[in-house]
C-alpha atoms as one frame of an Amber mdcrd trajectory, in Angstrom:
protein
   8.023-123.620  -3.097  11.349-122.629  -5.660  13.013-120.964  -2.769  12.737
-124.076  -0.587  13.886-126.326  -2.946  17.159-124.056  -3.028  16.971-124.032
   0.316  16.373-128.094   1.781  19.954-128.249  -0.932  22.107-125.667   0.457
  20.738-127.102   4.089  20.931-130.520   3.359  16.761-130.562   5.262  14.532
-133.045   4.113  11.647-131.031   6.057  12.879-128.228   3.010  12.706-130.596
   0.668   9.308-132.512   1.999   7.129-129.240   2.431   8.557-127.788  -1.453
   7.348-130.996  -2.768   3.889-131.152  -1.088   3.825-127.238  -2.722   4.699
-128.356  -6.363   1.393-130.824  -5.497  -0.226-127.654  -4.366   0.394-125.074
  -7.569  -1.673-128.463  -9.835  -4.428-128.986  -6.522  -4.947-124.910  -6.530
  -4.942-125.109 -10.526  -7.301-127.564 -10.889  -9.974-126.532  -7.685 -10.063
-123.726  -9.605 -10.614-124.676 -13.029 -13.340-127.265 -10.922 -14.811-124.133
  -9.831 -15.272-122.324 -13.072 -16.524-125.413 -14.241 -19.751-124.896 -11.911
 -20.645-121.705 -13.413 -21.713-123.072 -16.531 -25.366-123.373 -17.332 -26.525
-126.965 -18.054 -27.205-128.547 -21.167 -29.471-131.333 -22.511 -26.480-134.229
 -22.251 -24.809-132.508 -18.844 -28.766-131.541 -17.133 -26.844-131.319 -13.606
 -24.132-128.674 -14.986 -20.915-129.574 -14.151 -20.891-129.485 -10.264 -19.210
-133.292 -10.077 -16.215-131.324 -11.433 -15.355-129.857  -7.890 -15.876-133.782
  -6.056 -13.410-135.038  -9.404 -11.083-132.378  -8.042 -11.679-133.068  -4.687
 -11.226-136.591  -5.582  -7.453-135.892  -7.449  -6.624-134.242  -4.624  -6.443
-136.994  -2.068  -4.991-138.875  -4.452  -2.203-136.670  -5.153  -1.998-136.340
  -1.082  -1.166-140.066  -0.748   1.686-139.699  -3.534   3.179-136.725  -1.981
   2.882-138.745   2.285   4.424-141.745  -0.073   7.456-139.867  -1.074   8.633
-138.452   2.399   8.280-141.666   4.536  10.578-142.896   1.947  12.990-140.403
   1.728  12.982-140.086   5.737  13.673-143.592   6.349  16.601-143.154   4.230
  17.642-139.833   5.884  17.276-141.909   9.089  19.214-144.765   8.110  22.289
-142.479   6.349  22.610-139.295   8.815  23.175-135.952   6.853  24.908-132.945
   7.573  22.466-130.132   7.971  22.630-126.467   8.007  20.202-124.941  10.895
  20.841-121.059  10.208  19.238-121.466   6.009  17.170-124.140   6.857  15.568
-121.639   9.954  15.407-118.752   7.340  13.539-120.517   3.784  11.159-122.043
   6.980  10.669-118.571   7.884   9.618-117.322   4.880   7.649-120.754   3.879
   5.385-119.696   6.966   4.583-116.407   5.870   3.457-117.713   2.379   1.215
-120.440   4.013  -0.158-118.288   6.339  -1.401-115.980   3.810  -2.434-118.227
   1.516  -4.830-120.067   4.056  -6.274-117.326   5.707  -7.457-116.471   2.151
  -8.912-120.276   1.437 -10.570-119.854   5.277 -12.883-117.193   3.934 -13.939
-119.885   1.390 -17.527-122.351   1.549 -16.174-124.286   4.628 -18.839-127.052
   3.211 -17.718-126.859  -0.074 -15.048-130.589  -1.173 -13.435-128.766  -3.443
 -12.052-125.598  -1.292 -11.922-128.295   1.354  -9.345-130.250  -0.848  -7.446
-126.968  -1.391  -7.363-125.679   1.905  -5.902-129.035   3.370  -2.983-129.165
   0.401  -2.007-125.437   1.556  -3.134-126.827   5.640  -0.091-129.545   4.976
   2.145-127.109   3.951   1.939-124.527   6.446   2.518-128.184   9.091   5.575
-128.748   6.807   6.682-125.100   7.373   6.207-125.010  11.209   8.258-128.541
  11.262  10.529-127.420   9.228  10.807-124.215  11.904  10.996-126.465  15.273
  13.703-128.975  13.554  15.713-126.286  12.229  15.637-124.487  16.424  16.585
-128.145  17.520  18.832-128.935  15.438  20.973-124.809  16.033  20.606-125.256
  19.708  21.457-129.322  20.331  23.145-129.873  16.552  20.459-133.185  16.406
  20.045-133.503  12.910  17.592-136.642  12.951  14.969-134.309  13.724  14.562
-133.650  10.218  13.104-136.324   9.242  11.553-137.667  12.647   9.212-134.258
  12.231   9.190-134.552   8.506   6.925-137.908   9.003   5.156-136.479  11.436
   3.472-133.250   9.196   3.135-136.943   6.462   1.033-138.756   9.043  -1.275
-135.620   9.724  -1.059-134.697   5.734  -2.382-138.524   5.587  -5.483-138.319
   7.829  -6.720-135.101   6.153  -5.911-136.902   2.986  -8.178-140.260   4.199
 -10.689-138.007   5.244 -10.849-136.326   2.416 -10.946-139.596   0.241 -13.586
-140.868   1.960 -15.962-138.473   1.224 -15.609-137.536  -2.413 -15.956-141.124
  -2.763 -19.145-141.340  -0.802 -20.354-139.118  -2.991 -18.967-140.231  -6.423
 -20.426-143.269  -5.108 -23.665-141.842  -5.096 -24.209-143.223  -1.385 -26.823
-141.726   0.459 -25.851-138.677   3.109 -25.074-139.322   6.320 -27.811-136.804
   7.076 -30.363-138.406   6.076 -31.894-141.511   6.859 -34.106-143.245   4.151
 -36.252-145.229   7.257 -36.848-142.439   9.090 -38.040-140.435   6.301 -40.469
-142.680   4.624 -41.916-143.365   8.125 -42.220-139.656   8.477 -44.021-138.738
   4.981 -46.390-141.812   6.096 -47.570-140.425   9.565 -47.119-136.865   8.589
 -48.613-136.849   5.286 -52.491-136.913   5.036 -53.036-139.681   2.090 -50.364
-141.867   1.650 -50.354-145.204   1.973 -46.907-146.126   1.018 -43.467-144.884
   0.462 -41.018-147.378  -1.485 -37.984-147.123  -3.570 -36.472-144.250  -2.171
 -32.821-142.806  -3.812 -31.231-140.321  -2.011 -27.911-138.896  -3.232 -25.203
-135.787  -3.383 -24.414-134.198  -6.476 -22.014-131.512  -4.992 -20.523-131.082
  -1.086 -23.790-129.673   0.395 -26.356-130.476  -2.930 -28.598-133.691  -2.003
 -31.099-134.931  -4.522 -33.910-137.542  -3.868 -36.639-139.717  -5.463 -38.704
-142.235  -4.164 -42.469-143.028  -4.954 -45.720-142.308  -3.116 -48.668-144.902
  -2.970 -51.516-142.781  -2.313 -54.908-144.044  -0.516 -58.179-144.445  -2.649
 -59.831-140.779  -2.863 -56.773-138.618  -1.757 -55.506-135.145  -3.309 -52.652
-136.708  -5.546 -51.438-132.192  -5.647 -52.296-131.642  -1.999 -50.626-135.124
  -0.921 -47.467-134.101  -3.472 -47.359-130.835  -1.955 -47.257-131.708   1.619
 -44.698-134.141   0.995 -42.361-131.527  -0.886 -42.331-129.206   2.389 -41.828
-132.075   5.160 -39.041-133.504   2.871 -37.710-129.255   2.672 -37.573-129.050
   6.091 -37.446-131.997   7.870 -34.428-133.218   5.769 -33.356-129.952   4.331
 -33.407-131.970   0.853 -34.744-129.121  -1.381 -34.628-130.951  -4.660 -36.483
-133.976  -5.217 -38.905-135.941  -7.282 -41.815-137.751  -6.380 -44.158-140.760
  -8.628 -47.170-140.672  -7.131 -48.936-143.523  -7.268 -53.288-144.759  -7.243
 -52.683-148.214  -7.496 -49.885-150.480  -7.941 -46.065-149.481  -8.187 -46.219
-149.697 -12.398 -42.515-150.984 -12.039 -43.344-153.526 -10.060 -46.464-155.502
 -11.740
């Protein structure tokens, strides 16, 4: 980051400065991701019965917002550079961009080994991918400037990189917001789940009050009420219902309320 700041100031390249600015947010983003990952290792306690797993989602949410800020800065600065073109030293820009590319490829390779479904790891990986794209954009801009002398390519490529970052940031923001709002995961259809239980679990009369949400990425939670037919064995119904829920919908943590008569919540 420090090398790109120096190189951007010396060469006059926005692409390098933009990548350095993004790296600055990455320093905070990676630190936040690491802290969140460490928090999830803490045991549960009476006040936090689910532990600290949501910390990963909060970190992903904050990182997504940080990416939006970076994109806005790049676009504003690029517009200024296009309105007032500045001389750029292509040779210096090329050398610094190459060094940045090597650093970003190294970090991205490490993060690729992490859990692909973990939003926290994905957020960190997206930040580094943005840096990687920035380094590639800076290399392309430096090559064009050295061969043609056309300096507007520098802010133009910076905007293209910003658009790619924006697309990833929006996806991350949407996923983390969905979990924080406790929306039903895309992988679960409550109506299909209700019909599956009523059709394939003997002794089930009715299924209602179905609530399904994600604690964090990859950890789906479910609660529901099961109305039993007269004389049904509650223990057998409970075991079979949980088996169907786990096998058909990949939900291992479910809480079922069995009801022999009317639902007490509706009386």
